[in-house]
C-alpha positions in Angstrom: 0.2 -0.1 -0.3 1.4 3.4 -1.0 1.4 6.1 1.4 0.8 9.4 -0.3 0.5 12.0 2.7 1.8 15.1 4.0 5.5 15.0 5.1 5.2 15.7 8.8 8.8 16.8 8.8 9.8 13.4 8.4 11.0 11.1 5.3 11.2 7.2 5.9 9.7 6.9 9.3 6.6 8.4 7.8 4.7 5.2 7.3 5.5 3.8 10.5 3.9 6.7 12.4 0.7 6.4 10.1 0.5 3.0 10.8 1.0 3.4 14.7 -1.8 6.1 14.7 -4.3 4.0 12.7 -3.5 1.1 14.8 -4.4 3.2 18.1 -7.1 4.4 16.5 -8.5 1.0 15.7 -7.9 -0.6 18.9 -8.8 2.6 21.2 -11.3 3.7 18.7 -10.6 7.3 19.7 -7.2 9.1 20.1 -6.0 12.6 20.6 -3.2 13.9 18.0 -2.4 16.7 16.1 -5.0 17.5 13.3 -2.7 17.0 10.5 -1.8 13.6 11.7 -4.9 12.8 12.8 -6.4 13.6 9.2 -3.9 11.2 7.6 -4.4 8.5 10.2 -8.2 8.7 9.8 -7.8 8.5 6.0 -5.4 5.5 6.4 -8.0 3.8 8.7 -10.7 4.2 6.8 -8.7 2.6 3.6 -8.0 -0.3 6.1 -11.3 -1.1 7.2 -12.6 -0.8 3.7 -10.3 -3.6 3.1 -11.6 -5.6 5.5 -14.9 -5.5 4.4 -13.6 -7.6 1.6 -13.5 -10.6 3.8 -11.6 -13.0 1.9 -7.9 -14.3 2.5 -6.1 -11.9 0.6 -7.8 -8.9 2.5 -7.1 -10.4 5.9 -3.1 -10.8 5.1 -3.2 -7.3 3.8 -4.6 -6.2 7.1 -1.9 -8.5 9.4 0.9 -6.9 7.3 0.5 -3.7 8.3 -1.6 -3.9 11.6 -1.1 -6.2 14.6 -2.8 -9.2 15.3 -5.1 -7.6 17.9 -5.8 -5.0 15.4 -6.4 -7.1 12.4 -8.8 -9.3 14.5 -10.6 -6.2 16.0 -11.2 -4.7 12.2 -12.6 -8.2 10.9 -14.4 -9.2 14.2 -15.6 -6.1 15.1 -15.5 -3.1 12.8 -16.4 -4.9 9.5 -20.1 -6.1 10.7 -20.5 -2.7 12.4 -20.0 -0.8 9.3 -21.2 -3.5 6.8 -24.0 -0.9 5.6 -22.1 1.8 5.7 -20.3 2.8 2.0 -17.4 5.1 4.0 -17.2 8.0 6.5 -15.9 5.7 9.3 -14.2 8.2 11.2 -15.0 11.8 12.6 -12.5 14.5 13.2 -13.3 16.9 16.5 -11.2 19.8 16.7 -10.2 21.0 20.1 -8.0 24.1 19.6 -4.5 24.6 20.0 -1.9 22.7 21.9 -0.4 25.8 24.6 3.4 24.9 24.2 3.8 25.0 20.4 0.4 25.9 19.3 -0.2 22.9 17.2 -3.9 22.3 16.4 -5.0 19.6 18.1 -8.1 17.0 17.2 -9.9 13.9 18.6 -10.2 11.5 15.9 -12.6 8.7 16.7 -14.5 5.7 14.9 -18.4 6.5 14.4 -20.7 4.4 16.4 
C-alpha cells in the first residue's frame, strides 16, 4: 500500500507513524493527536476498514501485514460487521483548539458508532 501523504517533517518513518496512529485508532476507537496527523491517520484507517470489508484471505493477510494481530482481529470481528451497511465515513475529526506549548492544532479522531 503506497502512502501519499503530508511529510510531517519526516522522511522514512512517516509510514511507521501513520500505521501506528491507525492501529491505535482501531484499538482504542478514539485518539487525541495533532489535526494534520489525525486527518492522515483517519484516511488510512478508512482504507484499512474498507479492505477488511472484502472478507477474503487476501484482505486478512493485507491487514495483518500492516497492523498487529489484535488490531487486525478487531477490524475483522468488530468493525467490519458494524460498518457492513455503511459505504464510507467511518471516522470523525473533532477539533479541540491549539496546544499551549507550540500552538499546534489538536483534534480527537474517533470511529463513528
